[in-house]
ZAFIKE-328022 format. One record per residue (C-alpha): residue in three letters; x, y, z; residue number from 1. Coordinates in steps of 0.001 Angstrom, whole numbers, plus 500000, padded with zeros to 6 digits. Example, Ala and Ser with C-alpha at 12.3 -4.5 7.8 and 13.67 -1.06 7.14 Angstrom:
NODE / resn / x / y / z / resi
NODE / Ala / 512300 / 495500 / 507800 / 1
NODE / Ser / 513670 / 498940 / 507140 / 2
***
This chain:
NODE / resn / x / y / z / resi
NODE / Met / 144081 / 779351 / 666301 / 1
NODE / Asn / 143830 / 778232 / 669654 / 2
NODE / Lys / 140643 / 776564 / 670034 / 3
NODE / Leu / 140144 / 776815 / 673980 / 4
NODE / Lys / 140742 / 780984 / 673981 / 5
NODE / Leu / 138664 / 780864 / 671131 / 6
NODE / Lys / 135749 / 778890 / 673194 / 7
NODE / Thr / 136085 / 781470 / 676198 / 8
NODE / Met / 135926 / 784544 / 674096 / 9
NODE / Leu / 132658 / 783515 / 672327 / 10
NODE / Glu / 131209 / 782710 / 675646 / 11
NODE / Glu / 132091 / 786130 / 676502 / 12
NODE / Phe / 130934 / 787737 / 673643 / 13
NODE / Phe / 127407 / 785472 / 674039 / 14
NODE / Glu / 127289 / 786557 / 677527 / 15
NODE / Glu / 127567 / 790157 / 676791 / 16
NODE / Asp / 125029 / 790135 / 673964 / 17
NODE / Leu / 122493 / 787562 / 675532 / 18
NODE / Gly / 121947 / 788829 / 679322 / 19
NODE / Phe / 119275 / 786670 / 680745 / 20
NODE / Gly / 118180 / 785677 / 677185 / 21
NODE / Asp / 116748 / 786514 / 673680 / 22
NODE / Leu / 113496 / 787947 / 674393 / 23
NODE / Thr / 112425 / 788089 / 670841 / 24
NODE / Ser / 113486 / 784680 / 669433 / 25
NODE / Glu / 112503 / 783085 / 672953 / 26
NODE / Ser / 108898 / 784623 / 672570 / 27
NODE / Ile / 107960 / 783630 / 668909 / 28
NODE / Phe / 109885 / 780226 / 668358 / 29
NODE / Thr / 110056 / 776772 / 670556 / 30
NODE / Glu / 113279 / 774319 / 670950 / 31
NODE / Gln / 111220 / 771983 / 668238 / 32
NODE / Asp / 111227 / 774960 / 665596 / 33
NODE / Phe / 113642 / 773838 / 663171 / 34
NODE / Gly / 115262 / 776184 / 660219 / 35
NODE / Tyr / 118536 / 776772 / 658242 / 36
NODE / Gly / 120231 / 779931 / 657581 / 37
NODE / Val / 122866 / 780772 / 654965 / 38
NODE / Phe / 125528 / 783054 / 655110 / 39
NODE / Val / 126139 / 784854 / 652013 / 40
NODE / Ala / 128876 / 787100 / 650742 / 41
NODE / Lys / 127387 / 790647 / 649803 / 42
NODE / Asp / 130938 / 791522 / 648215 / 43
NODE / Asp / 134449 / 790455 / 647019 / 44
NODE / Gly / 137078 / 789128 / 649206 / 45
NODE / Ile / 138781 / 786740 / 651188 / 46
NODE / Phe / 136506 / 784673 / 653436 / 47
NODE / Cys / 138000 / 783774 / 657283 / 48
NODE / Gly / 136171 / 782386 / 660128 / 49
NODE / Val / 135809 / 778503 / 659927 / 50
NODE / Asp / 136300 / 778335 / 663356 / 51
NODE / Val / 133966 / 781196 / 664466 / 52
NODE / Ile / 130815 / 779866 / 662846 / 53
NODE / Lys / 131711 / 776168 / 663600 / 54
NODE / Gln / 132472 / 776864 / 667670 / 55
NODE / Gly / 130003 / 779814 / 668003 / 56
NODE / Phe / 126827 / 777456 / 666801 / 57
NODE / Thr / 127984 / 774347 / 668890 / 58
NODE / Leu / 128317 / 776502 / 672247 / 59
NODE / Leu / 124366 / 777325 / 671614 / 60
NODE / Asn / 123081 / 774223 / 670370 / 61
NODE / Glu / 125299 / 770970 / 669428 / 62
NODE / Arg / 122484 / 769678 / 667487 / 63
NODE / Ile / 123438 / 772789 / 664794 / 64
NODE / Ser / 124665 / 771024 / 661696 / 65
NODE / Ile / 127117 / 773092 / 659761 / 66
NODE / Asp / 128302 / 772774 / 656419 / 67
NODE / Phe / 130713 / 775004 / 654703 / 68
NODE / His / 131167 / 775551 / 651029 / 69
NODE / Leu / 134371 / 777502 / 651328 / 70
NODE / Asn / 137643 / 777366 / 653616 / 71
NODE / Asp / 139436 / 780212 / 655421 / 72
NODE / Gly / 141412 / 781868 / 652875 / 73
NODE / Ala / 139109 / 781873 / 650082 / 74
NODE / Glu / 138417 / 784268 / 647406 / 75
NODE / Val / 134588 / 785118 / 647514 / 76
NODE / Ile / 132589 / 786700 / 645027 / 77
NODE / Lys / 129286 / 789200 / 646027 / 78
NODE / Gly / 126778 / 786192 / 645904 / 79
NODE / Asp / 128975 / 783085 / 647248 / 80
NODE / Lys / 127388 / 781100 / 649787 / 81
NODE / Ile / 129902 / 780938 / 652836 / 82
NODE / Ala / 128286 / 778286 / 654998 / 83
NODE / Thr / 124728 / 776555 / 655950 / 84
NODE / Val / 123743 / 776248 / 659100 / 85
NODE / Glu / 120726 / 773937 / 660450 / 86
NODE / Gly / 118919 / 773221 / 663696 / 87
NODE / Pro / 116707 / 774916 / 666351 / 88
NODE / Val / 115970 / 778525 / 665079 / 89
NODE / Ile / 115887 / 779953 / 668566 / 90
NODE / His / 119871 / 779232 / 668264 / 91
NODE / Leu / 120552 / 780579 / 664605 / 92
NODE / Leu / 119121 / 783477 / 665445 / 93
NODE / Thr / 120944 / 784019 / 668839 / 94
NODE / Gly / 124140 / 783267 / 667482 / 95
NODE / Glu / 123652 / 785506 / 664298 / 96
NODE / Arg / 124996 / 788702 / 665518 / 97
NODE / Val / 128279 / 787784 / 667791 / 98
NODE / Ile / 129378 / 785345 / 664823 / 99
NODE / Leu / 128196 / 788038 / 661761 / 100
NODE / Asn / 130273 / 790799 / 663605 / 101
NODE / Leu / 133975 / 788486 / 664014 / 102
NODE / Ile / 133539 / 787076 / 660736 / 103
NODE / Gln / 132985 / 790095 / 658972 / 104
NODE / Arg / 135621 / 791594 / 661049 / 105
NODE / Met / 138290 / 788834 / 660150 / 106
NODE / Ser / 136975 / 788688 / 656372 / 107
NODE / Gly / 137860 / 792431 / 656319 / 108
NODE / Ile / 141374 / 792170 / 657675 / 109
NODE / Ala / 142107 / 789387 / 655413 / 110
NODE / Thr / 140696 / 790918 / 652457 / 111
NODE / Ile / 143091 / 794088 / 653009 / 112
NODE / Thr / 146052 / 792043 / 653955 / 113
NODE / Asn / 145550 / 790263 / 650636 / 114
NODE / Lys / 145517 / 793218 / 648657 / 115
NODE / Ala / 148680 / 794387 / 650297 / 116
NODE / Val / 150446 / 791479 / 649235 / 117
NODE / Val / 149290 / 791470 / 645838 / 118
NODE / Asn / 150165 / 795308 / 645440 / 119
NODE / Ala / 153493 / 794466 / 647016 / 120
NODE / Asn / 154024 / 791773 / 644287 / 121
NODE / Ser / 157469 / 790679 / 645655 / 122
NODE / Asn / 158670 / 787138 / 646233 / 123
NODE / His / 160654 / 787984 / 648872 / 124
NODE / Thr / 159410 / 790616 / 651325 / 125
NODE / Lys / 156520 / 789848 / 653377 / 126
NODE / Ile / 153621 / 791659 / 654609 / 127
NODE / Cys / 153003 / 791608 / 658397 / 128
NODE / Asp / 150604 / 793324 / 660714 / 129
NODE / Thr / 151717 / 794824 / 664297 / 130
NODE / Arg / 149938 / 795069 / 667700 / 131
NODE / Lys / 147780 / 798156 / 666813 / 132
NODE / Thr / 145014 / 795779 / 667404 / 133
NODE / Thr / 141358 / 795995 / 668588 / 134
NODE / Pro / 141426 / 794734 / 672561 / 135
NODE / Gly / 140232 / 791324 / 673230 / 136
NODE / Leu / 140606 / 790443 / 669055 / 137
NODE / Arg / 144045 / 790156 / 668637 / 138
NODE / Met / 144017 / 786145 / 668147 / 139
NODE / Leu / 141563 / 786516 / 665830 / 140
NODE / Glu / 142737 / 789297 / 664125 / 141
NODE / Lys / 146301 / 788190 / 663526 / 142
NODE / Tyr / 144645 / 785242 / 662126 / 143
NODE / Ala / 142749 / 786902 / 659888 / 144
NODE / Val / 146427 / 788860 / 658425 / 145
NODE / Thr / 147837 / 785127 / 658101 / 146
NODE / Cys / 144229 / 784130 / 655742 / 147
NODE / Gly / 144808 / 787267 / 653632 / 148
NODE / Gly / 148718 / 785890 / 652744 / 149
NODE / Gly / 150503 / 787757 / 655248 / 150
NODE / Tyr / 152364 / 786889 / 658360 / 151
NODE / Asn / 152623 / 787910 / 661765 / 152
NODE / His / 154721 / 790380 / 664092 / 153
NODE / Arg / 155019 / 789669 / 667921 / 154
NODE / Phe / 151789 / 788907 / 669611 / 155
NODE / Gly / 152382 / 791095 / 672216 / 156
NODE / Leu / 155447 / 792469 / 674711 / 157
NODE / Tyr / 155910 / 788907 / 676026 / 158
NODE / Asp / 157149 / 787211 / 673169 / 159
NODE / Ala / 159858 / 789459 / 671538 / 160
NODE / Val / 161574 / 792539 / 672327 / 161
NODE / Met / 161543 / 795605 / 670314 / 162
NODE / Ile / 163525 / 798476 / 671233 / 163
NODE / Lys / 161943 / 801736 / 669940 / 164
NODE / Asp / 162851 / 805332 / 670127 / 165
NODE / Asn / 161404 / 806091 / 673732 / 166
NODE / His / 163118 / 803228 / 675124 / 167
NODE / Ile / 166404 / 804013 / 673270 / 168
NODE / Ala / 165628 / 808066 / 674354 / 169
NODE / Ala / 165205 / 806854 / 678297 / 170
NODE / Ser / 168354 / 804052 / 678303 / 171
NODE / Gly / 171108 / 805973 / 676963 / 172
NODE / Gly / 171395 / 804600 / 673484 / 173
NODE / Ile / 171045 / 801427 / 671288 / 174
NODE / Glu / 173859 / 799896 / 672494 / 175
NODE / Glu / 172791 / 800594 / 675989 / 176
NODE / Ala / 169177 / 799337 / 675469 / 177
NODE / Val / 170137 / 796254 / 673457 / 178
NODE / Lys / 173141 / 795248 / 676165 / 179
NODE / Lys / 170668 / 795537 / 679002 / 180
NODE / Val / 168229 / 793111 / 677175 / 181
NODE / Arg / 170907 / 790527 / 676637 / 182
NODE / Glu / 172032 / 790453 / 680120 / 183
NODE / Lys / 168590 / 789736 / 681641 / 184
NODE / Leu / 166798 / 787427 / 678630 / 185
NODE / Gly / 167843 / 784077 / 677071 / 186
NODE / His / 169057 / 783189 / 673657 / 187
NODE / Thr / 165926 / 782045 / 671874 / 188
NODE / Val / 164477 / 785565 / 672537 / 189
NODE / Lys / 164889 / 787908 / 669295 / 190
NODE / Ile / 165706 / 791945 / 669549 / 191
NODE / Glu / 164325 / 794022 / 667321 / 192
NODE / Val / 165681 / 797862 / 667214 / 193
NODE / Glu / 163573 / 800754 / 665646 / 194
NODE / Thr / 165989 / 802730 / 663756 / 195
NODE / Glu / 165714 / 806416 / 661798 / 196
NODE / Ser / 168985 / 807428 / 660719 / 197
NODE / Lys / 172316 / 806071 / 659605 / 198
NODE / Glu / 174155 / 806292 / 662837 / 199
NODE / Asp / 171030 / 804346 / 664488 / 200
NODE / Val / 171410 / 801683 / 661944 / 201
NODE / Ile / 175026 / 801610 / 662622 / 202
NODE / Glu / 174590 / 801428 / 666039 / 203
NODE / Ala / 172135 / 798656 / 665889 / 204
NODE / Val / 174385 / 796460 / 663715 / 205
NODE / Lys / 177384 / 796974 / 666312 / 206
NODE / Ala / 175401 / 796234 / 668842 / 207
NODE / Lys / 174204 / 792813 / 667048 / 208
NODE / Ala / 170435 / 793453 / 667019 / 209
NODE / Asp / 168524 / 790490 / 665564 / 210
NODE / Ile / 166213 / 792496 / 663709 / 211
NODE / Ile / 166419 / 796373 / 662429 / 212
NODE / Met / 163620 / 798392 / 661438 / 213
NODE / Phe / 163571 / 801260 / 659266 / 214
NODE / Asp / 160877 / 803510 / 660882 / 215
NODE / Asn / 159187 / 806379 / 658354 / 216
NODE / Arg / 162238 / 806302 / 655920 / 217
NODE / Thr / 161467 / 806626 / 652119 / 218
NODE / Pro / 162357 / 803618 / 649889 / 219
NODE / Glu / 165418 / 805522 / 648738 / 220
NODE / Glu / 167032 / 805914 / 652220 / 221
NODE / Ile / 165845 / 802331 / 652997 / 222
NODE / Ile / 167805 / 801484 / 650183 / 223
NODE / Gln / 170974 / 803123 / 651387 / 224
NODE / Phe / 169960 / 801966 / 655073 / 225
NODE / Lys / 169986 / 798504 / 654098 / 226
NODE / Glu / 173668 / 798494 / 653009 / 227
NODE / Leu / 174861 / 799158 / 656288 / 228
NODE / Val / 173239 / 795931 / 657278 / 229
NODE / Pro / 175168 / 792587 / 657092 / 230
NODE / Asp / 173506 / 789356 / 656221 / 231
NODE / Gly / 171809 / 787600 / 659276 / 232
NODE / Ile / 170389 / 790590 / 660246 / 233
NODE / Ile / 166357 / 790653 / 659578 / 234
NODE / Thr / 165361 / 794273 / 658128 / 235
NODE / Glu / 161479 / 795525 / 658357 / 236
NODE / Ala / 159970 / 798624 / 657192 / 237
NODE / Ser / 157526 / 800420 / 658768 / 238
NODE / Gly / 155375 / 803721 / 658870 / 239
NODE / Gly / 154036 / 805770 / 656008 / 240
NODE / Ile / 153238 / 802701 / 653995 / 241
NODE / Thr / 150207 / 802410 / 652198 / 242
NODE / Leu / 148597 / 800357 / 649758 / 243
NODE / Asp / 149330 / 802831 / 646733 / 244
NODE / Asn / 153293 / 802678 / 647711 / 245
NODE / Val / 153922 / 799364 / 649299 / 246
NODE / Ala / 155366 / 797876 / 645949 / 247
NODE / Ser / 158073 / 800935 / 645894 / 248
NODE / Tyr / 158967 / 799574 / 650014 / 249
NODE / Ala / 159091 / 795633 / 648819 / 250
NODE / Phe / 161230 / 797022 / 645855 / 251
NODE / Thr / 164171 / 797696 / 648469 / 252
NODE / Glu / 163868 / 793993 / 649477 / 253
NODE / Val / 163463 / 794094 / 653029 / 254
NODE / Asp / 162823 / 791262 / 654417 / 255
NODE / Tyr / 159169 / 792152 / 656247 / 256
NODE / Ile / 156617 / 795387 / 655441 / 257
NODE / Ser / 154680 / 796129 / 658804 / 258
NODE / Leu / 151518 / 797604 / 658283 / 259
NODE / Gly / 149419 / 799021 / 661282 / 260
NODE / Phe / 146235 / 799806 / 658850 / 261
NODE / Leu / 145809 / 795722 / 658223 / 262
NODE / Thr / 144133 / 795594 / 661662 / 263
NODE / His / 143411 / 798904 / 662725 / 264
NODE / Ser / 141365 / 800421 / 659739 / 265
NODE / Ala / 140291 / 797356 / 657933 / 266
NODE / Lys / 136684 / 797878 / 656620 / 267
NODE / Ala / 134797 / 794841 / 657590 / 268
NODE / Leu / 133561 / 792711 / 654731 / 269
NODE / Asp / 129891 / 792566 / 653942 / 270
NODE / Ile / 128396 / 789132 / 654875 / 271
NODE / Ser / 124410 / 788410 / 655381 / 272
NODE / Phe / 122985 / 785731 / 657595 / 273
NODE / Asn / 119261 / 784375 / 655874 / 274
NODE / Val / 117167 / 782234 / 657736 / 275
NODE / Glu / 114271 / 780360 / 656527 / 276
NODE / Val / 111848 / 777841 / 658351 / 277
***
């Protein structure tokens, strides 16, 4: 988690919500009105969002004290206290919605990721995310995946090469696409190739791709394709994989299973914030 980036993000989020000020809270309370608020889980799941709560309230008022009852990645049961904050009521209420929105989103992602890991039930195959994230929230959403026991795929177009079907079609084939990339990039950048057929896999192996993805293939097809891939090349399965069938894909013993729904379809974990003066 990049704390400097988180601070910038929260400043932008608060600015969007606050505008020129919190009309309701500032009309009712003064800076001298102190109280405390408690974050409580209203559903079972995995909690994620310690830094958001800490940094969020600190930005609004450094006098706010925070006592965490759970750490990121901890299992929560409905009714569990997550954190208690104490300070000027104005700032507790001003920060409530932005902070809740973020930690509910992050905890929902951590929860569904954990379900995928548990359902996969594999000591070898790792569950990872994709770039199918909410614009502006990628850092937080990918962090949440790790809190749920998953791993991160590339963060963006800038940190790894992924040669997909459109790249292959427009460049004249897998070997040609890989060749062009290797001519321009250094040895520290890994090259992943998306494959959909036996011929694609053979060509990707010949091109010496670092990672071969089996895209929208059945577990039976993946088992056959994996036999064509030598040791040293990482394998990945993606496309059409759900919580219900992830175990059958993990059974193929690919190194990674990437799941877009971890971030694009996660249901927010229900968390409340109750203030008392």
